[in-house]
MDAnalysis code that builds the backbone (N, CA, C; Angstrom):
import MDAnalysis as mda
import numpy as np

u = mda.Universe.empty(516, n_residues=172, atom_resindex=np.repeat(np.arange(172), 3), trajectory=True)
u.add_TopologyAttr("name", ["N", "CA", "C"] * 172)
u.add_TopologyAttr("resid", np.arange(1, 173))
u.add_TopologyAttr("resname", ["UNK", "UNK", "UNK", "UNK", "UNK", "UNK", "UNK", "UNK", "UNK", "UNK", "UNK", "UNK", "UNK", "UNK", "UNK", "UNK", "UNK", "UNK", "UNK", "UNK", "UNK", "UNK", "UNK", "UNK", "UNK", "UNK", "UNK", "UNK", "UNK", "UNK", "UNK", "UNK", "UNK", "UNK", "UNK", "UNK", "UNK", "UNK", "UNK", "UNK", "UNK", "UNK", "UNK", "UNK", "UNK", "UNK", "UNK", "UNK", "UNK", "UNK", "UNK", "UNK", "UNK", "UNK", "UNK", "UNK", "UNK", "UNK", "UNK", "UNK", "UNK", "UNK", "UNK", "UNK", "UNK", "UNK", "UNK", "UNK", "UNK", "UNK", "UNK", "UNK", "UNK", "UNK", "UNK", "UNK", "UNK", "UNK", "UNK", "UNK", "UNK", "UNK", "UNK", "UNK", "UNK", "UNK", "UNK", "UNK", "UNK", "UNK", "UNK", "UNK", "UNK", "UNK", "UNK", "UNK", "UNK", "UNK", "UNK", "UNK", "UNK", "UNK", "UNK", "UNK", "UNK", "UNK", "UNK", "UNK", "UNK", "UNK", "UNK", "UNK", "UNK", "UNK", "UNK", "UNK", "UNK", "UNK", "UNK", "UNK", "UNK", "UNK", "UNK", "UNK", "UNK", "UNK", "UNK", "UNK", "UNK", "UNK", "UNK", "UNK", "UNK", "UNK", "UNK", "UNK", "UNK", "UNK", "UNK", "UNK", "UNK", "UNK", "UNK", "UNK", "UNK", "UNK", "UNK", "UNK", "UNK", "UNK", "UNK", "UNK", "UNK", "UNK", "UNK", "UNK", "UNK", "UNK", "UNK", "UNK", "UNK", "UNK", "UNK", "UNK", "UNK", "UNK", "UNK", "UNK", "UNK", "UNK", "UNK", "UNK"])
u.atoms.positions = np.array([
    [107.787, 111.125, 74.436],
    [107.730, 112.135, 75.453],
    [108.182, 113.942, 75.548],
    [108.934, 114.187, 74.505],
    [109.073, 115.496, 74.119],
    [108.252, 116.524, 74.331],
    [107.228, 116.288, 73.978],
    [105.883, 117.779, 74.151],
    [105.906, 117.647, 75.768],
    [106.334, 116.474, 76.569],
    [105.552, 116.249, 78.176],
    [106.891, 117.758, 78.844],
    [108.204, 117.561, 77.889],
    [109.102, 118.209, 78.523],
    [109.287, 119.249, 78.323],
    [108.180, 119.820, 77.230],
    [107.554, 121.554, 77.415],
    [106.202, 121.901, 77.821],
    [105.558, 121.203, 77.882],
    [104.257, 121.338, 78.738],
    [104.286, 121.350, 79.980],
    [103.395, 120.852, 80.254],
    [103.028, 120.737, 82.259],
    [102.806, 119.415, 82.182],
    [103.334, 118.700, 83.731],
    [102.574, 117.034, 83.615],
    [101.362, 117.268, 83.933],
    [100.746, 116.415, 83.149],
    [98.773, 116.292, 84.216],
    [98.685, 114.630, 84.113],
    [97.372, 114.091, 84.725],
    [96.627, 113.506, 85.389],
    [97.170, 112.306, 83.721],
    [96.735, 112.786, 82.975],
    [96.750, 111.948, 81.673],
    [97.403, 111.398, 81.181],
    [98.963, 112.136, 81.378],
    [100.490, 111.629, 81.195],
    [101.162, 110.453, 81.762],
    [100.222, 110.564, 83.234],
    [100.702, 110.152, 84.217],
    [100.192, 108.695, 84.455],
    [98.590, 108.935, 83.864],
    [97.984, 107.209, 83.358],
    [98.702, 106.769, 82.682],
    [98.787, 107.174, 81.387],
    [99.826, 106.203, 80.644],
    [100.183, 105.031, 81.092],
    [100.821, 104.188, 80.161],
    [101.579, 103.150, 80.515],
    [103.209, 103.554, 80.308],
    [103.842, 103.413, 81.531],
    [104.923, 104.277, 82.029],
    [104.665, 104.753, 82.430],
    [103.572, 106.058, 82.554],
    [103.965, 107.593, 82.678],
    [104.290, 108.347, 84.277],
    [104.120, 107.567, 85.192],
    [104.537, 108.338, 86.530],
    [106.052, 107.358, 86.746],
    [106.331, 106.501, 85.836],
    [107.636, 105.736, 86.136],
    [109.202, 106.895, 85.830],
    [108.319, 107.340, 85.114],
    [108.906, 108.263, 83.591],
    [108.913, 109.421, 85.264],
    [107.937, 110.135, 85.648],
    [107.394, 111.553, 85.658],
    [108.402, 111.472, 86.785],
    [108.265, 110.106, 87.470],
    [109.484, 109.820, 88.708],
    [110.745, 110.141, 89.014],
    [111.215, 109.228, 87.375],
    [112.338, 109.062, 86.938],
    [112.987, 110.932, 87.347],
    [111.928, 111.340, 86.310],
    [112.581, 113.123, 86.196],
    [112.498, 113.504, 87.423],
    [111.728, 113.853, 87.919],
    [111.710, 114.269, 89.610],
    [112.568, 114.386, 89.964],
    [113.061, 112.553, 90.524],
    [113.846, 111.956, 91.337],
    [114.722, 113.242, 90.895],
    [115.254, 113.489, 89.543],
    [116.781, 113.646, 89.206],
    [116.045, 115.382, 89.173],
    [115.236, 115.769, 89.186],
    [115.475, 117.251, 89.642],
    [115.616, 117.893, 90.694],
    [114.698, 117.132, 91.810],
    [114.961, 117.238, 92.788],
    [116.652, 116.955, 93.667],
    [117.751, 115.603, 93.185],
    [118.325, 115.475, 93.751],
    [119.172, 116.698, 93.356],
    [119.338, 117.098, 91.810],
    [120.566, 117.993, 91.942],
    [120.147, 119.216, 92.813],
    [118.759, 119.658, 92.825],
    [118.689, 120.591, 93.734],
    [118.957, 120.401, 95.385],
    [119.173, 118.741, 95.692],
    [119.265, 118.709, 97.341],
    [121.309, 118.806, 96.688],
    [122.127, 119.065, 95.965],
    [123.147, 118.792, 95.993],
    [123.188, 120.400, 95.812],
    [123.108, 120.897, 95.101],
    [123.018, 122.608, 95.079],
    [122.461, 122.916, 96.914],
    [122.098, 122.667, 96.806],
    [121.681, 123.477, 98.352],
    [122.259, 122.462, 99.629],
    [122.492, 121.791, 99.072],
    [124.114, 120.872, 100.410],
    [125.142, 122.086, 100.097],
    [125.749, 121.940, 98.796],
    [127.186, 122.999, 98.275],
    [127.110, 123.721, 99.049],
    [125.707, 124.924, 99.045],
    [125.707, 126.200, 99.576],
    [125.696, 125.582, 100.992],
    [124.450, 125.133, 101.504],
    [125.070, 124.567, 103.298],
    [126.128, 124.636, 103.822],
    [127.299, 123.890, 103.138],
    [128.042, 124.202, 103.591],
    [129.369, 125.703, 103.223],
    [128.356, 126.225, 101.954],
    [130.006, 127.339, 102.092],
    [129.452, 128.598, 102.963],
    [128.562, 128.568, 103.704],
    [127.440, 129.506, 104.124],
    [127.558, 129.000, 105.305],
    [128.073, 127.560, 106.033],
    [127.870, 127.492, 107.163],
    [129.925, 128.185, 107.506],
    [130.291, 127.373, 106.331],
    [131.643, 128.068, 107.056],
    [132.221, 129.206, 107.321],
    [131.203, 130.110, 105.931],
    [131.101, 131.738, 106.290],
    [130.936, 132.297, 107.633],
    [129.757, 131.728, 107.619],
    [129.437, 132.210, 109.452],
    [130.487, 131.969, 110.300],
    [130.933, 130.175, 110.216],
    [131.449, 129.824, 111.455],
    [133.116, 131.400, 111.479],
    [133.526, 131.976, 110.309],
    [134.684, 132.585, 110.311],
    [134.577, 133.968, 110.582],
    [132.798, 134.536, 110.486],
    [132.654, 135.752, 111.680],
    [132.581, 135.384, 112.939],
    [133.169, 135.603, 113.686],
    [133.727, 136.247, 114.810],
    [133.436, 137.368, 115.254],
    [132.602, 137.151, 117.422],
    [132.329, 138.253, 117.183],
    [133.239, 138.718, 118.772],
    [134.068, 139.819, 119.779],
    [134.556, 140.104, 120.494],
    [133.531, 139.007, 121.958],
    [134.401, 139.057, 122.367],
    [134.348, 137.828, 123.319],
    [133.261, 136.288, 123.391],
    [133.834, 136.133, 121.981],
    [133.682, 134.612, 122.107],
    [133.827, 133.060, 122.929],
    [133.327, 132.680, 123.701],
    [133.981, 131.809, 123.530],
    [134.021, 130.865, 122.195],
    [134.725, 129.513, 123.192],
    [135.185, 128.133, 122.382],
    [134.198, 127.437, 121.579],
    [134.266, 127.134, 120.254],
    [133.584, 127.080, 119.866],
    [131.526, 127.339, 119.356],
    [132.116, 129.323, 120.058],
    [130.640, 129.197, 120.015],
    [130.217, 129.960, 118.913],
    [131.175, 130.964, 117.494],
    [130.791, 130.793, 116.327],
    [130.819, 129.720, 115.933],
    [130.861, 128.424, 115.921],
    [130.565, 127.402, 115.032],
    [129.143, 127.131, 115.253],
    [128.476, 127.393, 117.276],
    [127.360, 126.541, 117.108],
    [126.570, 127.364, 116.761],
    [126.674, 128.524, 116.974],
    [126.181, 129.628, 116.144],
    [125.581, 129.806, 114.371],
    [126.741, 128.962, 114.096],
    [126.353, 129.267, 112.129],
    [126.113, 127.763, 111.917],
    [126.325, 127.217, 112.818],
    [125.270, 125.712, 112.655],
    [123.242, 126.326, 113.173],
    [123.863, 126.840, 113.989],
    [121.848, 126.613, 114.186],
    [121.929, 128.218, 113.503],
    [122.396, 129.486, 112.716],
    [121.275, 130.115, 111.701],
    [120.974, 129.108, 110.810],
    [122.635, 127.705, 109.952],
    [121.978, 127.433, 108.996],
    [121.801, 126.459, 108.647],
    [120.789, 125.694, 110.504],
    [119.596, 125.525, 109.847],
    [118.808, 125.255, 109.656],
    [117.990, 125.892, 109.110],
    [116.576, 125.806, 108.191],
    [117.293, 125.764, 106.602],
    [118.170, 125.534, 105.760],
    [118.990, 125.196, 105.219],
    [119.195, 123.467, 105.127],
    [119.923, 123.374, 106.208],
    [120.610, 122.210, 105.744],
    [118.864, 121.009, 106.109],
    [117.604, 121.767, 107.126],
    [116.079, 121.323, 107.382],
    [116.156, 121.080, 105.577],
    [115.891, 121.857, 104.296],
    [115.820, 122.783, 102.945],
    [116.499, 120.284, 102.634],
    [117.647, 120.463, 102.748],
    [118.689, 119.380, 102.293],
    [117.825, 118.261, 101.812],
    [117.068, 118.221, 103.794],
    [117.064, 116.628, 103.852],
    [115.318, 117.106, 103.284],
    [114.502, 117.847, 103.571],
    [113.421, 117.962, 103.177],
    [113.544, 116.806, 101.439],
    [114.386, 117.677, 100.768],
    [114.442, 117.612, 98.912],
    [115.063, 115.819, 98.573],
    [115.843, 115.820, 100.288],
    [116.563, 114.798, 99.581],
    [114.835, 113.886, 100.480],
    [114.615, 113.702, 101.312],
    [112.838, 112.926, 100.965],
    [112.075, 112.985, 100.162],
    [112.479, 114.066, 99.682],
    [111.134, 114.057, 98.319],
    [111.740, 113.219, 96.790],
    [113.242, 112.938, 97.371],
    [113.377, 112.234, 96.282],
    [112.861, 110.301, 96.428],
    [113.208, 110.474, 97.844],
    [113.028, 108.966, 98.197],
    [111.294, 109.118, 97.689],
    [110.471, 109.796, 98.174],
    [108.679, 109.578, 97.930],
    [108.937, 109.785, 96.461],
    [109.138, 110.994, 95.549],
    [109.160, 110.346, 93.938],
    [109.436, 109.466, 93.512],
    [110.923, 108.539, 93.775],
    [110.657, 107.115, 94.053],
    [110.091, 106.426, 93.932],
    [108.735, 106.665, 94.655],
    [108.011, 105.608, 95.444],
    [106.835, 105.206, 94.720],
    [106.566, 106.969, 93.665],
    [105.476, 107.450, 93.210],
    [105.184, 105.277, 92.427],
    [105.768, 105.588, 90.817],
    [105.296, 103.729, 90.453],
    [105.288, 102.972, 90.613],
    [106.375, 102.324, 92.002],
    [105.822, 101.557, 92.476],
    [104.280, 100.904, 93.701],
    [103.929, 102.184, 94.135],
    [102.588, 102.157, 94.481],
    [101.755, 102.832, 93.747],
    [101.736, 103.225, 91.799],
    [100.828, 103.211, 91.605],
    [101.005, 101.361, 90.349],
    [102.187, 100.950, 90.331],
    [101.545, 99.204, 90.051],
    [100.935, 98.307, 91.280],
    [101.744, 98.834, 92.576],
    [101.290, 98.444, 93.579],
    [99.303, 98.025, 93.716],
    [98.698, 99.210, 93.555],
    [97.258, 100.234, 94.134],
    [97.200, 99.699, 92.123],
    [96.621, 99.909, 91.070],
    [96.650, 99.668, 89.867],
    [97.436, 99.143, 88.987],
    [98.074, 97.598, 89.699],
    [97.996, 97.183, 88.751],
    [98.205, 95.687, 88.809],
    [98.538, 95.366, 89.790],
    [98.910, 94.234, 90.924],
    [97.413, 93.763, 91.805],
    [96.752, 94.521, 92.048],
    [95.582, 94.780, 92.920],
    [94.870, 93.754, 92.097],
    [94.474, 94.623, 90.708],
    [93.283, 93.699, 90.395],
    [93.253, 92.819, 89.629],
    [94.885, 92.509, 89.421],
    [95.374, 90.656, 88.676],
    [94.548, 90.087, 90.605],
    [95.559, 90.087, 91.293],
    [95.437, 90.270, 92.330],
    [94.271, 89.276, 93.110],
    [93.608, 90.334, 92.717],
    [91.519, 90.122, 93.317],
    [91.274, 89.074, 92.405],
    [91.737, 89.011, 90.988],
    [90.720, 88.254, 90.073],
    [91.409, 86.425, 90.470],
    [92.324, 86.850, 90.291],
    [93.320, 85.353, 91.192],
    [92.528, 84.807, 92.153],
    [92.058, 85.586, 92.750],
    [91.913, 85.807, 94.865],
    [90.047, 84.947, 94.087],
    [89.696, 85.443, 93.008],
    [87.505, 85.227, 92.622],
    [88.015, 83.603, 91.267],
    [89.006, 83.963, 91.346],
    [89.713, 81.817, 90.492],
    [89.022, 81.046, 91.733],
    [89.974, 81.616, 92.325],
    [90.149, 80.631, 93.791],
    [89.317, 80.516, 94.430],
    [88.654, 81.280, 94.652],
    [86.911, 81.282, 95.402],
    [85.853, 80.354, 94.587],
    [86.333, 80.427, 93.393],
    [85.240, 79.667, 92.372],
    [86.072, 78.510, 92.149],
    [86.960, 78.618, 92.566],
    [88.052, 76.371, 92.144],
    [86.451, 76.536, 93.486],
    [87.356, 76.756, 94.644],
    [86.996, 76.194, 96.588],
    [85.232, 76.404, 96.174],
    [84.464, 76.386, 95.012],
    [83.347, 76.581, 95.108],
    [82.484, 75.282, 94.767],
    [83.588, 75.425, 93.433],
    [82.850, 74.258, 92.552],
    [83.741, 72.510, 93.729],
    [84.492, 73.239, 93.875],
    [85.309, 71.252, 94.239],
    [83.267, 71.473, 95.891],
    [83.450, 72.462, 96.354],
    [82.702, 72.039, 97.469],
    [80.942, 71.294, 97.075],
    [81.064, 71.948, 96.013],
    [79.779, 71.727, 95.353],
    [79.633, 70.563, 94.701],
    [80.674, 70.401, 94.132],
    [81.676, 68.853, 93.529],
    [81.126, 67.528, 94.331],
    [81.561, 68.493, 95.869],
    [81.004, 66.865, 97.109],
    [79.948, 66.789, 97.602],
    [79.412, 67.749, 97.491],
    [77.695, 67.147, 97.906],
    [76.768, 66.543, 97.463],
    [77.329, 67.149, 95.959],
    [76.654, 66.313, 95.270],
    [77.206, 65.052, 94.725],
    [78.811, 64.755, 94.986],
    [78.510, 63.614, 94.551],
    [78.524, 62.919, 96.581],
    [78.616, 63.832, 97.426],
    [77.478, 62.885, 98.496],
    [76.378, 62.795, 98.498],
    [75.709, 62.801, 97.967],
    [74.382, 63.476, 97.689],
    [74.192, 61.530, 96.815],
    [75.122, 62.338, 95.218],
    [74.583, 60.489, 94.172],
    [75.494, 59.566, 95.448],
    [76.237, 59.191, 96.701],
    [76.519, 57.953, 97.595],
    [75.637, 57.862, 97.867],
    [75.025, 58.634, 98.603],
    [74.065, 58.484, 99.502],
    [72.822, 57.296, 98.844],
    [72.477, 58.133, 97.635],
    [71.506, 57.768, 96.363],
    [72.100, 56.584, 96.618],
    [73.049, 55.895, 95.814],
    [73.809, 55.061, 95.290],
    [73.505, 53.595, 96.831],
    [73.691, 54.101, 98.220],
    [73.671, 53.071, 99.567],
    [71.939, 52.960, 99.255],
    [71.529, 53.622, 99.452],
    [69.935, 53.631, 99.426],
    [69.485, 52.714, 98.395],
    [69.960, 53.272, 96.938],
    [69.121, 52.137, 96.128],
    [69.425, 50.690, 96.499],
    [71.168, 50.433, 96.573],
    [71.826, 49.379, 96.767],
    [71.181, 48.608, 98.427],
    [70.826, 49.618, 99.236],
    [70.397, 49.113, 100.651],
    [69.136, 48.106, 99.914],
    [67.785, 49.703, 99.086],
    [66.337, 48.643, 98.617],
    [66.263, 47.596, 97.460],
    [68.077, 47.568, 96.875],
    [68.109, 45.920, 96.208],
    [68.091, 45.242, 96.704],
    [69.427, 45.707, 97.709],
    [69.094, 44.281, 98.794],
    [67.926, 43.364, 99.128],
    [67.123, 44.358, 99.945],
    [65.984, 44.400, 100.847],
    [64.612, 43.430, 99.580],
    [64.952, 44.128, 98.407],
    [63.624, 43.587, 97.452],
    [64.124, 42.283, 96.830],
    [66.005, 41.932, 97.053],
    [65.295, 40.382, 96.741],
    [65.546, 39.375, 97.498],
    [64.690, 38.157, 96.617],
    [64.014, 37.433, 96.949],
    [65.702, 36.041, 97.305],
    [64.703, 35.279, 98.324],
    [65.303, 34.479, 98.483],
    [65.408, 33.106, 98.568],
    [65.728, 31.760, 98.937],
    [65.284, 30.995, 98.244],
    [64.008, 30.814, 98.527],
    [63.477, 30.920, 99.604],
    [61.381, 30.815, 100.061],
    [60.779, 31.178, 99.459],
    [61.518, 32.649, 98.177],
    [60.615, 33.267, 97.351],
    [59.720, 34.768, 98.276],
    [60.524, 35.176, 99.194],
    [59.899, 35.454, 99.621],
    [61.215, 37.317, 99.863],
    [61.326, 38.106, 100.416],
    [62.432, 38.722, 100.473],
    [62.523, 39.990, 101.739],
    [64.139, 39.721, 101.815],
    [64.696, 40.481, 102.675],
    [63.534, 40.728, 103.866],
    [62.704, 41.687, 103.949],
    [62.428, 42.772, 103.935],
    [60.530, 41.905, 105.034],
    [60.405, 41.224, 103.703],
    [59.020, 41.087, 104.078],
    [59.090, 40.030, 105.216],
    [60.111, 39.519, 104.972],
    [60.742, 38.303, 105.576],
    [61.050, 38.597, 107.179],
    [61.544, 39.593, 107.011],
    [61.938, 40.389, 109.098],
    [60.578, 40.990, 109.519],
    [60.047, 41.600, 108.815],
    [58.605, 42.695, 109.237],
    [58.126, 42.321, 110.050],
    [58.061, 43.297, 111.404],
    [57.071, 43.193, 113.420],
    [55.315, 42.351, 112.493],
    [54.726, 43.583, 111.748],
    [53.952, 43.721, 111.512],
    [52.917, 42.920, 111.170],
    [53.273, 42.115, 110.441],
    [52.337, 41.374, 109.020],
    [52.278, 42.012, 108.382],
    [52.482, 43.180, 107.759],
    [52.183, 44.017, 106.583],
    [53.869, 43.165, 105.301],
    [53.179, 44.246, 104.058],
    [53.858, 43.381, 102.976],
    [53.976, 45.064, 102.886],
    [54.943, 45.765, 104.783],
    [56.037, 47.627, 103.952],
    [57.317, 46.780, 103.661],
    [57.693, 47.188, 103.084],
    [58.993, 47.745, 103.043],
    [60.559, 48.706, 103.137],
    [61.774, 48.930, 103.462],
    [62.318, 50.089, 103.643],
    [62.277, 51.005, 103.183],
    [61.594, 50.742, 101.601],
    [61.700, 51.216, 100.056],
    [60.248, 52.117, 100.413],
    [58.905, 51.347, 101.024],
    [57.974, 51.984, 101.553],
    [58.121, 52.942, 102.692],
    [59.128, 52.931, 103.466],
    [59.249, 53.757, 104.764],
    [60.045, 54.742, 104.163],
    [60.784, 54.977, 103.195],
    [61.747, 55.212, 102.140],
    [60.653, 56.588, 101.766],
    [59.904, 56.631, 101.293],
    [58.689, 56.732, 100.218],
    [58.078, 57.835, 101.057],
    [56.985, 57.285, 102.095],
    [56.328, 57.847, 103.068],
    [57.249, 59.081, 103.669],
    [58.526, 58.881, 104.222],
    [59.375, 59.876, 104.366],
    [59.130, 61.308, 103.725],
    [59.714, 61.130, 102.631],
    [59.704, 61.882, 101.325],
    [59.268, 62.750, 100.577],
])
C-alpha cells in the first residue's frame, strides 16, 4: 500500500479488504498529531496572552481575556480530537453495515426458511394424522361383527346401506 501513501485515497482503496481500517488508522494518527500540535500552540499562545497586561486591569482580567481570545484555537483542538474518534469509527461502521449485515440477514433468512419448513411439516403431519384417523374410523365402521353386519350398517337410522365413509365422500 505504499502507492496509497504517494497517491490520493479513493473509494476503491477503501473498499478493498482492510482498506477502511488502514485509512482510519492513518487518519487517526495524522489528526492526533495535529491535535497535539494545536494543543501545544494553544498553551503557549494563552500563556503569552496572559502576560500582556494593560493599565487598569482588574485581577484575573488578563487571564480571562487570554482565555476568550484563544477559545477558537481550543475549539479547533477539540474538533480535531473529535475527528480522531470519528476516524476510529470508520472501519467499525463499515464492518457492521457491509460485512456483518449480509451475514446477519442470511442467517435470519435461513432461520425463517427453517421455521416455514417446520410449520409446513406440522401442517402435513396434521393432515396425515387426520387422514389416518379418518381411515381408522372407516375401517372400524366397516368391520363386521359376529352377526356379519358392519357397525355403521347396524346403527343406521334410515334403513339404507349408508356408511360413514359414504358421508365423507358426499361431503368432499
